[in-house]
C-alpha positions as CSV (number, residue, x, y, z in Angstrom):
1,M,33.2,-68.8,50.8
2,E,35.5,-65.5,50.7
3,A,34.0,-64.9,54.2
4,L,35.7,-67.9,55.7
5,H,37.8,-67.3,58.5
6,A,41.4,-68.1,57.6
7,Q,42.4,-69.8,60.9
8,Q,39.5,-72.1,60.8
9,V,40.8,-73.3,57.3
10,V,44.2,-73.7,58.4
11,D,43.0,-75.7,61.6
12,L,40.9,-77.9,59.2
13,I,43.8,-78.5,56.7
14,V,46.7,-79.0,59.1
15,D,44.7,-81.4,61.2
16,E,46.7,-84.6,60.9
17,G,43.8,-86.9,61.4
18,S,41.9,-85.3,58.6
19,S,41.3,-86.9,55.1
20,D,43.6,-86.3,52.3
21,L,41.8,-83.2,50.9
22,S,44.5,-82.7,48.4
23,Q,42.8,-85.4,46.3
24,P,39.9,-84.7,44.0
25,A,36.7,-85.4,45.9
26,T,35.5,-87.9,43.4
27,Q,34.2,-90.4,45.6
28,P,32.9,-89.0,49.0
29,A,32.6,-91.4,51.6
30,I,30.2,-91.7,54.7
31,Q,31.0,-92.8,58.1
32,E,28.6,-95.2,59.9
33,T,29.5,-97.3,63.0
34,G,33.3,-97.3,62.0
35,R,32.3,-98.5,58.5
36,T,33.1,-96.4,55.3
37,M,30.7,-96.8,52.4
38,E,30.9,-95.5,48.9
39,W,28.2,-92.9,48.5
40,R,26.6,-94.9,45.8
41,E,25.8,-97.6,48.6
42,A,24.1,-95.1,50.9
43,A,21.1,-94.8,49.2
44,W,19.8,-98.2,50.2
45,I,21.2,-98.1,53.7
46,Y,19.6,-95.1,55.0
47,E,15.9,-94.0,55.2
48,P,14.8,-92.2,51.9
49,P,14.5,-88.6,53.4
50,I,18.1,-89.3,54.8
51,A,19.5,-90.5,51.4
52,A,17.8,-87.7,49.8
53,G,19.7,-85.1,51.9
54,I,23.1,-87.2,51.2
55,A,22.7,-86.8,47.7
56,A,21.4,-83.1,47.7
57,T,24.5,-82.4,49.6
58,L,26.8,-84.5,47.5
59,A,25.3,-82.7,44.5
60,V,26.0,-79.3,46.1
61,G,29.4,-80.3,47.1
62,Y,30.0,-81.5,43.4
63,Y,28.9,-78.2,42.1
64,I,30.8,-76.1,44.5
65,N,33.9,-78.0,43.9
66,G,33.3,-77.8,40.0
67,K,32.7,-74.1,40.2
68,Y,35.4,-72.9,42.6
69,Q,37.7,-76.2,42.3
70,L,38.4,-76.3,46.2
71,S,40.2,-79.5,45.9
72,K,43.0,-77.6,44.1
73,D,43.1,-75.0,46.6
74,F,43.2,-77.6,49.4
75,E,46.0,-79.3,47.6
76,I,48.1,-76.1,47.6
77,V,47.2,-74.9,51.2
78,R,48.1,-78.4,52.7
79,G,51.8,-77.9,51.1
80,A,51.9,-74.4,52.6
81,A,50.6,-75.7,56.0
82,K,53.2,-78.7,56.1
83,A,55.9,-76.2,55.4
84,R,54.5,-74.0,57.9
85,R,54.5,-76.7,60.7
86,R,58.3,-77.7,59.9
87,F,59.1,-73.8,59.8
88,E,57.7,-73.2,63.6
89,Q,59.2,-76.7,64.8
90,S,62.7,-75.8,63.7
91,I,62.6,-72.5,65.5
92,R,61.3,-74.2,68.7
93,D,64.0,-76.4,68.4
94,Q,66.7,-74.2,67.5
95,D,67.1,-76.4,64.5
96,C,66.8,-74.0,61.6
97,S,69.8,-74.7,59.6
98,L,69.2,-76.1,56.3
99,Y,71.9,-78.5,56.5
100,N,70.3,-80.1,59.4
101,R,67.5,-81.2,57.0
102,F,70.2,-83.1,54.8
103,E,71.7,-84.6,58.0
104,D,68.5,-85.8,59.2
105,Q,68.2,-87.9,56.1
106,A,71.9,-89.1,56.1
107,H,71.2,-90.5,59.5
108,T,67.7,-91.9,58.5
109,R,68.7,-93.8,55.2
110,P,72.6,-93.6,55.2
111,N,73.0,-96.2,52.6
112,A,70.1,-95.1,50.3
113,V,71.1,-93.2,47.1
114,A,71.2,-89.4,47.3
115,L,72.8,-88.5,44.2
116,S,73.3,-90.2,40.7
117,F,75.6,-88.4,38.4
118,E,77.0,-89.7,35.1
119,G,76.6,-93.5,36.0
120,T,77.8,-93.1,39.6
121,S,75.6,-93.2,42.6
122,Y,76.5,-91.6,46.0
123,T,74.6,-92.7,49.1
124,W,73.6,-90.0,51.7
125,R,76.6,-91.3,53.9
126,D,79.0,-91.0,51.1
127,L,77.9,-87.2,50.7
128,E,78.1,-86.5,54.3
129,M,81.7,-88.2,54.7
130,A,82.8,-86.3,51.5
131,S,81.6,-82.9,52.8
132,N,83.0,-83.5,56.4
133,R,86.5,-83.8,54.8
134,M,86.1,-80.6,52.7
135,A,84.7,-78.8,55.6
136,H,87.9,-79.6,57.6
137,W,89.8,-78.1,54.7
138,F,87.8,-74.9,54.8
139,V,88.4,-74.8,58.6
140,A,92.2,-75.2,58.1
141,K,92.1,-72.2,55.8
142,G,90.5,-70.1,58.5
143,V,86.9,-70.1,57.2
144,K,84.5,-69.7,60.3
145,A,80.7,-69.3,60.8
146,G,79.3,-66.1,59.2
147,D,81.8,-65.8,56.5
148,R,81.0,-66.0,52.7
149,V,82.7,-68.2,50.3
150,A,82.0,-67.8,46.6
151,M,81.5,-71.0,44.3
152,M,82.1,-70.7,40.8
153,L,81.2,-74.5,39.8
154,H,79.6,-76.6,37.1
155,N,76.9,-79.0,38.3
156,S,78.6,-82.0,39.6
157,P,79.0,-84.2,43.0
158,V,81.6,-81.6,44.0
159,F,79.3,-78.7,43.9
160,M,77.0,-80.6,46.2
161,I,79.9,-81.6,48.5
162,T,81.2,-77.8,48.6
163,W,77.7,-76.5,49.4
164,L,77.0,-79.0,52.0
165,S,80.4,-78.4,53.5
166,L,79.9,-74.7,53.9
167,L,76.4,-75.1,55.1
168,K,77.6,-77.5,58.2
169,L,80.1,-74.8,59.1
170,A,77.3,-72.1,59.2
171,V,79.2,-70.3,56.3
172,V,77.5,-68.7,53.6
173,P,77.9,-70.1,50.1
174,V,77.7,-67.6,47.3
175,F,76.7,-69.3,44.1
176,I,78.6,-67.6,41.2
177,N,77.0,-67.9,37.6
178,N,79.8,-70.1,35.7
179,Q,78.7,-68.4,32.4
180,I,79.8,-64.8,33.3
181,T,83.1,-63.1,32.6
182,G,84.7,-59.9,32.7
183,P,82.8,-56.7,34.3
184,V,79.8,-59.1,35.2
185,L,82.0,-61.6,37.2
186,L,84.1,-58.7,39.0
187,H,80.6,-57.1,39.8
188,S,79.2,-60.5,41.3
189,L,82.4,-60.9,43.2
190,K,82.5,-57.4,44.5
191,V,78.9,-57.6,45.9
192,A,79.6,-60.7,47.6
193,D,82.6,-59.4,49.5
194,A,83.6,-63.1,50.1
195,K,87.0,-64.5,51.6
196,L,87.6,-67.2,49.1
197,L,86.7,-68.3,45.5
198,V,86.6,-72.0,44.6
199,F,86.3,-72.9,41.1
200,D,86.2,-75.6,38.5
201,Y,89.5,-75.3,36.4
202,E,87.6,-75.2,33.1
203,L,86.5,-71.8,34.4
204,A,90.2,-70.6,34.8
205,P,90.2,-68.5,31.6
206,A,87.3,-66.5,32.6
207,I,89.1,-65.8,36.2
208,Q,92.5,-65.1,34.5
209,E,91.1,-62.5,32.2
210,S,90.1,-60.6,35.4
211,L,92.8,-61.9,37.6
212,H,94.2,-58.6,38.9
213,A,91.0,-57.0,39.6
214,I,89.8,-60.1,41.4
215,K,92.9,-60.0,43.5
216,D,92.2,-56.5,44.4
217,L,88.9,-57.3,45.8
218,G,91.0,-59.5,48.4
219,Y,90.1,-63.1,47.1
220,D,92.2,-66.0,47.6
221,L,91.6,-68.4,44.7
222,Y,91.4,-72.4,44.7
223,T,90.3,-74.7,42.3
224,V,88.4,-78.0,43.4
225,T,89.8,-79.9,40.4
226,P,92.3,-82.2,41.6
227,K,95.9,-81.1,40.9
228,Q,96.7,-84.6,39.0
229,Q,93.9,-83.7,36.5
230,V,95.0,-80.1,36.0
231,L,98.7,-81.0,35.3
232,G,97.3,-84.0,33.0
233,Q,94.3,-83.4,31.5
234,Y,94.2,-79.8,30.8
235,Y,97.7,-78.6,30.9
236,N,98.5,-79.8,27.5
237,Q,95.6,-78.1,26.0
238,L,96.6,-74.7,27.5
239,S,98.4,-71.7,25.9
240,E,101.7,-70.8,27.0
241,D,100.3,-67.6,29.2
242,A,98.1,-70.2,30.7
243,R,100.7,-72.8,31.5
244,Q,102.8,-70.1,33.2
245,A,99.8,-68.8,35.0
246,I,99.4,-72.5,36.3
247,E,103.0,-72.1,37.6
248,T,102.8,-69.0,39.4
249,P,101.9,-69.3,42.9
250,S,99.9,-66.2,43.1
251,F,97.3,-67.3,40.9
252,F,95.6,-70.1,42.7
253,D,96.1,-73.0,44.7
254,Y,94.2,-76.4,45.1
255,V,91.4,-77.4,47.3
256,E,92.9,-81.0,48.6
257,W,90.5,-82.3,50.7
258,Q,90.1,-86.1,49.9
259,H,92.8,-87.2,52.5
260,L,91.4,-85.3,55.4
261,S,89.3,-86.6,58.4
262,A,85.8,-87.7,57.7
263,E,85.0,-87.0,61.3
264,G,81.7,-85.0,61.6
265,F,80.8,-81.6,63.3
266,P,78.5,-81.4,66.2
267,R,75.0,-80.0,65.4
268,S,75.6,-77.4,68.1
269,I,77.8,-75.2,66.0
270,R,74.5,-74.4,64.0
271,M,72.1,-73.9,66.8
272,H,72.6,-70.1,66.5
273,I,71.3,-69.9,63.1
274,D,68.0,-68.1,62.9
275,M,65.4,-68.5,60.1
276,K,66.4,-64.9,58.9
277,D,70.4,-65.9,58.5
278,P,71.3,-66.3,55.0
279,A,71.8,-70.0,53.9
280,A,73.1,-68.8,50.4
281,L,73.6,-65.7,47.9
282,I,72.1,-66.5,44.7
283,Y,72.3,-64.0,41.8
284,T,69.1,-62.9,39.5
285,S,69.7,-64.1,36.0
286,G,70.6,-60.7,34.8
287,T,68.6,-60.5,31.6
288,T,68.3,-56.7,31.7
289,G,71.8,-55.7,33.3
290,F,74.2,-56.8,36.1
291,P,72.8,-59.8,38.3
292,K,71.7,-58.8,41.9
293,A,72.3,-61.3,44.9
294,A,69.3,-62.4,46.6
295,V,69.5,-63.9,50.0
296,M,68.2,-67.0,50.2
297,D,67.7,-67.4,54.0
298,H,67.1,-70.5,56.0
299,G,63.5,-69.9,56.5
300,R,62.7,-69.3,52.8
301,C,64.9,-72.5,52.0
302,T,62.8,-74.4,54.6
303,M,59.7,-73.4,53.1
304,A,60.2,-73.8,49.7
305,S,61.8,-77.3,49.9
306,T,59.1,-78.5,52.2
307,S,56.3,-77.1,50.1
308,W,57.7,-78.2,46.9
309,G,58.5,-81.6,48.0
310,H,54.8,-82.0,49.2
311,L,53.0,-80.4,46.3
312,C,55.2,-82.6,43.9
313,Q,54.3,-85.6,46.1
314,I,57.8,-86.8,46.0
315,K,58.8,-89.5,48.6
316,P,61.6,-91.9,49.0
317,G,62.4,-94.0,46.0
318,D,61.5,-91.3,43.7
319,N,64.3,-90.3,41.5
320,V,64.2,-86.5,40.4
321,Y,66.1,-85.3,37.5
322,I,67.9,-81.9,37.6
323,T,69.4,-80.3,34.3
324,L,69.4,-76.9,35.5
325,P,72.2,-75.2,36.8
326,L,72.6,-75.2,40.7
327,Y,74.0,-71.8,40.8
328,H,70.3,-70.7,40.6
329,S,67.6,-71.1,43.3
330,A,65.3,-73.3,40.9
331,G,68.1,-76.0,40.5
332,S,69.4,-75.8,44.0
333,I,67.2,-74.8,46.6
334,I,63.9,-76.1,45.1
335,G,65.3,-79.1,42.7
336,V,67.9,-80.4,45.2
337,G,66.7,-79.1,48.3
338,Q,63.4,-80.9,48.4
339,S,65.4,-84.3,48.5
340,F,66.7,-82.9,52.0
341,M,63.0,-82.9,53.1
342,T,61.8,-86.2,51.2
343,G,64.8,-88.6,51.0
344,S,64.3,-88.7,47.3
345,T,67.4,-89.5,45.0
346,V,68.6,-86.5,42.9
347,V,69.6,-87.6,39.1
348,L,72.0,-84.7,38.4
349,A,73.1,-83.7,34.7
350,R,76.2,-81.6,34.1
351,K,74.0,-79.5,31.8
352,F,70.7,-79.9,29.8
353,S,70.9,-82.1,26.8
354,V,68.2,-82.7,24.3
355,T,69.9,-85.9,23.0
356,N,70.0,-87.3,26.5
357,F,67.2,-86.0,28.1
358,W,64.8,-88.9,27.8
359,K,67.8,-91.5,27.8
360,D,68.7,-90.5,31.2
361,C,64.9,-90.6,32.4
362,I,64.8,-93.9,31.3
363,A,68.0,-95.2,32.3
364,Y,67.5,-93.7,36.0
365,D,63.8,-94.6,36.3
366,V,63.0,-90.7,36.7
367,T,59.6,-89.9,38.5
368,H,60.0,-86.4,38.5
369,F,61.8,-83.8,36.4
370,Q,62.4,-80.0,36.8
371,Y,62.1,-77.4,33.8
372,I,62.7,-73.9,33.2
373,G,62.3,-71.5,30.4
374,E,62.5,-72.8,27.1
375,L,63.7,-76.3,28.0
376,C,60.3,-78.0,27.2
377,R,60.4,-76.2,23.8
378,Y,63.6,-77.4,22.9
379,L,62.6,-81.2,23.6
380,L,59.5,-80.7,21.5
381,N,61.4,-79.5,18.6
382,A,63.5,-82.6,18.5
383,P,62.5,-85.3,16.1
384,E,60.0,-87.7,17.4
385,S,61.5,-90.8,19.1
386,P,60.3,-94.3,20.5
387,L,61.9,-93.0,23.7
388,D,59.4,-90.2,23.9
389,K,56.9,-92.3,26.2
390,K,59.1,-95.1,27.4
391,H,60.0,-93.3,30.5
392,K,58.0,-93.5,34.0
393,V,57.6,-89.7,34.6
394,K,54.7,-88.5,36.8
395,M,55.2,-85.0,37.1
396,A,57.3,-82.2,35.4
397,F,57.4,-79.1,37.8
398,G,59.0,-75.7,37.0
399,N,58.4,-72.4,35.5
400,G,58.2,-70.7,32.2
401,M,56.4,-73.3,30.1
402,R,54.7,-71.1,27.3
403,P,51.0,-71.9,26.5
404,D,51.8,-72.8,22.7
405,V,54.2,-75.5,24.1
406,W,52.0,-76.7,27.0
407,G,49.5,-78.9,25.7
408,K,51.5,-80.6,22.9
409,F,54.2,-81.2,25.3
410,Q,52.1,-83.1,27.7
411,E,50.5,-85.1,24.9
412,R,53.5,-86.2,23.1
413,F,55.5,-87.1,26.1
414,N,52.7,-88.6,28.1
415,I,53.3,-86.3,31.1
416,P,50.2,-86.8,33.6
417,T,50.8,-83.6,35.6
418,V,52.6,-80.5,35.1
419,F,53.5,-78.2,38.1
420,E,53.9,-74.8,37.1
421,Y,54.9,-72.1,39.5
422,Y,55.6,-68.3,39.4
423,T,58.2,-67.1,42.0
424,M,61.4,-65.1,42.3
425,S,64.6,-65.6,44.3
426,E,63.9,-62.4,46.0
427,G,60.2,-62.6,46.2
428,T,57.7,-62.7,49.1
429,G,55.2,-65.1,47.6
430,A,54.5,-67.8,44.9
431,L,51.7,-68.7,42.4
432,L,51.1,-72.2,41.9
433,N,49.3,-74.3,39.5
434,I,49.3,-78.1,39.6
435,A,47.8,-78.9,36.1
436,R,46.3,-82.2,35.4
437,S,43.6,-81.0,32.8
438,K,43.3,-78.8,29.7
439,R,41.6,-76.3,31.7
440,D,44.8,-75.8,33.8
441,Q,47.1,-75.6,30.8
442,G,48.8,-72.2,30.3
443,A,48.5,-70.7,33.6
444,V,51.3,-69.8,36.2
445,G,48.8,-70.1,39.1
446,F,45.5,-70.8,40.4
447,R,43.9,-68.7,43.4
448,G,40.6,-70.3,44.6
449,P,38.6,-68.9,47.5
450,I,40.7,-70.8,50.2
451,V,43.9,-69.6,48.9
452,R,42.8,-66.0,48.5
453,A,41.5,-66.0,52.1
454,L,44.8,-67.3,53.6
455,Q,47.2,-65.5,51.3
456,P,45.6,-62.2,50.2
457,G,48.9,-60.3,49.6
458,F,48.9,-60.8,45.6
459,K,47.6,-57.7,43.8
460,L,47.7,-56.8,39.9
461,V,47.6,-53.0,39.7
462,K,47.3,-50.9,36.7
463,V,50.6,-49.5,35.3
464,D,51.7,-47.2,32.7
465,F,53.6,-49.3,30.2
466,D,55.8,-46.7,28.7
467,T,57.0,-45.2,32.0
468,E,56.5,-48.2,34.1
469,E,55.1,-45.8,36.8
470,L,52.0,-47.4,38.8
471,I,48.9,-45.5,38.0
472,R,47.3,-44.3,41.1
473,D,43.5,-42.9,41.5
474,K,43.6,-39.2,41.4
475,N,41.0,-39.0,44.4
476,T,42.6,-41.5,46.9
477,G,46.1,-41.7,45.9
478,F,46.1,-45.5,46.0
479,C,46.9,-47.8,43.2
480,I,44.0,-49.2,41.1
481,E,43.4,-53.1,40.9
482,C,43.1,-54.7,37.5
483,G,39.9,-56.4,36.5
484,P,39.4,-59.7,35.1
485,N,41.5,-60.2,31.8
486,E,43.3,-56.7,32.3
487,I,47.0,-56.8,32.4
488,G,48.7,-55.3,35.2
489,E,51.7,-55.4,37.3
490,L,52.0,-58.1,40.0
491,L,52.6,-56.6,43.4
492,T,53.3,-59.0,46.4
493,M,52.8,-58.1,50.1
494,A,56.3,-57.5,51.8
495,D,55.2,-57.5,55.4
496,N,58.1,-58.6,57.8
497,K,55.7,-59.6,60.4
498,T,54.8,-63.0,58.9
499,H,57.3,-65.4,57.7
500,H,55.6,-66.2,54.3
501,T,55.7,-62.3,53.3
502,R,59.1,-61.4,54.4
503,Y,61.1,-59.3,52.1
504,V,64.9,-59.7,52.4
505,G,66.0,-58.1,49.3
506,Y,69.5,-58.2,47.8
507,F,72.8,-58.6,49.9
508,N,75.2,-55.5,49.8
509,Q,72.6,-53.5,47.7
510,P,70.4,-51.4,50.1
511,K,69.3,-49.0,47.1
512,M,68.4,-51.7,44.8
513,S,66.6,-53.4,47.6
514,Q,64.5,-50.3,48.6
515,A,63.9,-49.6,44.9
516,K,61.7,-52.8,44.8
517,L,59.1,-51.9,47.4
518,V,56.3,-49.3,47.2
519,Q,54.2,-48.0,49.8
520,N,50.4,-46.9,50.3
521,V,49.4,-49.2,47.6
522,L,45.6,-50.1,48.6
523,V,45.6,-48.7,52.2
524,K,47.8,-46.3,53.9
525,D,51.3,-47.3,55.1
526,D,51.1,-50.8,53.3
527,V,54.2,-52.0,51.5
528,Y,54.5,-54.2,48.6
529,M,57.3,-55.6,46.3
530,R,57.2,-54.9,42.7
531,T,58.0,-58.1,40.6
532,G,58.3,-56.0,37.5
533,D,56.2,-58.6,35.6
534,L,52.9,-58.3,33.9
535,L,50.2,-61.0,34.4
536,Y,46.5,-61.1,34.3
537,K,43.9,-63.2,35.9
538,T,40.4,-64.5,34.6
539,T,37.2,-64.7,36.5
540,D,38.0,-68.2,37.7
541,Q,41.0,-67.1,39.4
542,Y,43.6,-68.6,36.8
543,W,46.6,-66.4,36.6
544,Y,48.6,-65.9,33.3
545,F,52.1,-64.3,32.8
546,A,51.8,-61.7,30.0
547,D,55.1,-60.1,29.8
548,R,57.9,-58.5,31.4
549,A,57.6,-54.8,32.3
550,G,59.6,-52.9,30.1
551,D,59.0,-55.4,27.5
552,T,55.4,-54.5,26.5
553,Y,55.6,-51.6,24.0
554,R,53.3,-49.4,22.7
555,W,52.4,-49.1,18.8
556,K,49.8,-47.3,17.1
557,G,48.0,-46.2,20.4
558,E,47.8,-49.9,21.5
559,N,49.8,-51.8,24.1
560,V,51.6,-54.9,22.8
561,S,52.6,-57.8,25.0
562,T,55.9,-59.5,23.4
563,A,55.3,-62.5,25.5
564,E,51.9,-63.0,23.8
565,I,53.1,-62.3,20.4
566,A,56.0,-64.8,20.8
567,D,53.4,-67.6,21.9
568,S,51.3,-66.8,18.7
569,M,54.1,-66.8,16.6
570,G,55.7,-70.1,17.9
571,R,52.6,-72.0,16.5
572,V,53.8,-71.5,13.1
573,E,55.4,-74.8,11.8
574,G,59.2,-74.3,11.4
575,V,59.6,-71.9,14.3
576,A,62.3,-73.4,16.9
577,S,62.0,-70.3,19.1
578,C,61.0,-66.9,19.1
579,T,61.5,-63.4,20.9
580,V,59.5,-60.4,20.3
581,Y,60.6,-56.9,21.3
582,G,60.1,-53.2,20.4
583,V,62.2,-51.1,18.4
584,S,62.4,-47.2,17.7
585,V,61.5,-46.3,14.1
586,P,62.5,-42.6,12.9
587,G,59.7,-40.5,12.8
588,Q,57.4,-42.8,14.4
589,D,55.5,-42.6,17.9
590,G,56.0,-45.6,20.1
591,R,58.0,-48.9,19.2
592,A,57.5,-51.1,16.3
593,G,57.4,-54.8,16.9
594,M,60.3,-56.9,15.6
595,A,60.8,-60.8,16.0
596,A,64.0,-62.7,16.0
597,L,63.3,-66.3,15.0
598,V,65.4,-69.5,15.2
599,L,64.0,-71.6,12.5
600,K,63.9,-75.6,12.5
601,D,67.1,-77.3,10.8
602,S,64.8,-78.5,7.9
603,I,65.0,-74.7,6.9
604,I,68.0,-73.3,8.3
605,Q,70.9,-75.5,9.7
606,P,73.3,-73.5,12.0
607,P,76.9,-73.2,11.5
608,T,78.9,-76.0,12.8
609,G,82.3,-74.5,13.5
610,T,84.4,-71.5,13.4
611,G,84.1,-69.8,10.0
612,A,81.3,-71.8,8.9
613,I,78.2,-70.8,7.4
614,A,74.6,-71.6,7.8
615,L,72.9,-73.8,5.4
616,V,69.8,-72.3,3.9
617,N,66.7,-74.3,2.1
618,E,65.8,-71.6,0.1
619,A,62.7,-73.1,-1.0
620,A,61.6,-74.1,2.5
621,L,62.3,-70.6,3.8
622,A,60.3,-68.8,1.2
623,D,57.5,-71.3,2.0
624,F,57.9,-70.5,5.8
625,V,57.9,-66.8,5.3
626,S,54.6,-66.9,3.3
627,R,53.0,-69.1,5.8
628,L,54.1,-66.8,8.5
629,S,52.6,-63.8,6.5
630,G,49.3,-65.5,6.3
631,Y,49.1,-66.6,9.8
632,V,49.9,-63.4,11.6
633,G,47.9,-61.5,9.1
634,K,44.8,-63.7,10.3
635,S,45.6,-64.3,14.0
636,L,46.9,-60.9,15.2
637,P,45.5,-57.6,15.2
638,S,47.1,-55.3,12.7
639,Y,48.9,-53.2,15.4
640,A,50.2,-56.3,17.0
641,V,51.9,-57.9,13.8
642,P,55.7,-57.5,14.0
643,R,56.9,-55.1,11.5
644,F,60.3,-56.5,11.3
645,I,61.4,-60.1,11.3
646,R,64.9,-61.3,11.9
647,I,66.0,-64.8,10.9
648,C,68.7,-65.9,13.1
649,E,71.2,-68.3,11.9
650,Q,72.0,-69.8,15.4
651,E,70.5,-69.9,18.7
652,L,69.7,-66.8,20.7
653,E,72.0,-65.9,23.6
654,T,70.2,-67.0,26.7
655,T,70.8,-66.9,30.5
656,G,71.9,-70.2,32.4
657,T,67.9,-70.6,32.9
658,F,67.2,-70.4,29.2
659,K,65.6,-66.8,29.3
660,N,66.4,-64.9,26.0
661,K,68.6,-61.8,26.5
662,K,66.9,-58.9,24.7
663,V,69.1,-56.0,25.5
664,E,71.5,-56.6,22.5
665,L,68.5,-57.4,20.2
666,K,66.8,-54.0,21.1
667,K,69.9,-52.2,20.6
668,E,70.5,-53.7,17.1
669,G,67.0,-53.0,16.0
670,F,67.0,-53.3,12.4
671,D,70.1,-51.4,11.8
672,L,71.8,-53.2,8.6
673,Q,75.2,-52.1,9.9
674,K,75.0,-54.3,12.8
675,I,72.9,-57.1,11.4
676,K,74.1,-59.5,8.7
677,E,71.4,-62.1,9.1
678,R,68.2,-61.9,6.7
679,M,65.5,-59.5,7.8
680,Y,62.0,-59.1,6.4
681,W,59.5,-56.3,6.8
682,W,55.6,-56.2,6.9
683,T,54.4,-54.4,3.7
684,P,51.0,-52.9,3.1
685,Q,50.4,-55.8,0.6
686,G,49.9,-57.8,4.1
687,R,53.0,-60.1,3.7
688,Y,56.5,-60.2,4.8
689,L,59.2,-59.2,2.0
690,P,63.0,-59.1,2.1
691,F,64.3,-56.0,4.2
692,G,67.5,-54.3,2.8
693,E,69.0,-51.0,2.2
694,P,66.4,-49.6,-0.5
695,E,63.8,-50.4,2.2
696,N,65.7,-48.9,5.2
697,Q,66.1,-45.8,3.2
698,E,62.4,-45.6,2.8
699,I,62.0,-45.8,6.5
700,L,64.6,-43.0,6.9
701,A,63.2,-40.8,4.6
702,G,59.6,-41.1,6.2
703,R,57.9,-42.6,3.1
704,A,57.5,-46.1,4.4
705,R,54.0,-47.2,5.6
706,L,54.4,-49.1,8.6
């Protein structure tokens, strides 16, 4: 199968007249004189030798599909093939703008609901007319094709309208994370080098904090919040300084667009757009430092939104629930973008809410929802409810569902299909796993023989976990590929000769862009992108996320994966969330494991307000620590047992996509001067005991047996 010619496979898959190979081949059909017969009927119609041959062929087909799961491969490849056709057709028609896909839907189904938000529905025509009005406002401010406009907005219809108004003018929207402040905000705005910053007035304090520096960058500031709302709803809640700032003309002005013309703009103003032109600048999460501005070009947006719409089998009439922030590519380009291709309705939430999640799914007849990071764990940790299975959800799609959550999540909430994928805003490919069985659970991707033949540019190579340097063969100088179940860094081909392996990099950050690339990986002059993620694959070609490079640490001569330890500890009853990281210990080589645990409310109820303290059920906590000790002692190798436990009294700090920020946790380590929460340490008796100043002195004196 590996020798199958790639173009033959493509031609077979993209043939519009072919059968639906994306469906499992459970009932092969045989054609005779225009009549399709079930294979069970074939035996008595055909002569015995022919029937025997048919049976043998089917048996071989079942065996091959069972072994190689070719139906999974076909499902993935057909999605990619459909996206390729859309991509190539758009180039031929000089029709590359992502906005044109929205406009197609607006003209095809003007009165269908495109967006539902907090009880209000917006048709495709509603959004088109509203975005026309706002586009006229931008034109009046001198914004023109190729300019950049920064958007710092919450999830709302206004985010959608602003985004669409800029796209239709061939302007590049820059999505600014609405959670950032201070130096990180300034860094993001400096990199964007935009003309305007439009923002929700709720975010005014973050802007005011760095106002002079933002002005020095040359930004004109406008709020999309209506003037009457600012002067009414918000004004009375503000400090005197903030009130004065509102009345100071130099601070900001208003985006007053509702009264402007709804006349549209000709498609010709976007004919110059190429697939390589940026459709948006979207920042990385910033889990390890300042965020970087990934260039989401029109080609990548077209490929992603088309592929995901097909792979999720979304169609007009489906309702897709998006709770993720639209300033990230997952929520905007994939979550909302798929509707531009499929004509589905986006059900948008202002933010993720455990309390409202299933209520919304039921109220809006949600058929698909998007997840990321720990969202599914939060839902699973909530008390069981009669609403858990009253929804009509057919598929959950996203990335970051951990193995310890996956099976329990699908079973409790009766989700037939989970579409897990691995991709990056700046990446040059994706791993995909459409999971319908237990065999599929836990993997971030599946790459059968057909996918590997068509998309060979995914490699796992050996890496030094301490230095993060790729390990090369001393004789050839090339990188060393990992074998089955061997953890290595994922590299993806960065070949700008083909659209699906193009590497664009980061906007206005050439050094960082170049730093992601590595040459001479497997052959002379090849180029790959370093993902910075550690994965492993099994013999049957399921690919699993292991850890983030730099998070894996070395202790007692062994490499320890923080993600795998966190998954294991997350199975202990009472754990709401778990983050594992390595910390330096005086006098010890390597780093010792430390776990920051957030426990369920039945053990620790977090503080409810300023000055409040957590309420601890001491008996339940003692029981939990005892059970945790027994579990890790039996389930983990001795070197992998975290030496320190930190019991957090409130949720850990996360990015907007629910990724835990470990930088501060690592800095604080087990420093009693910085940590006021309870800590425990692993003792020679094989259990966790309280960690305080006497125990700390034992470590500093070198007497502790870790």
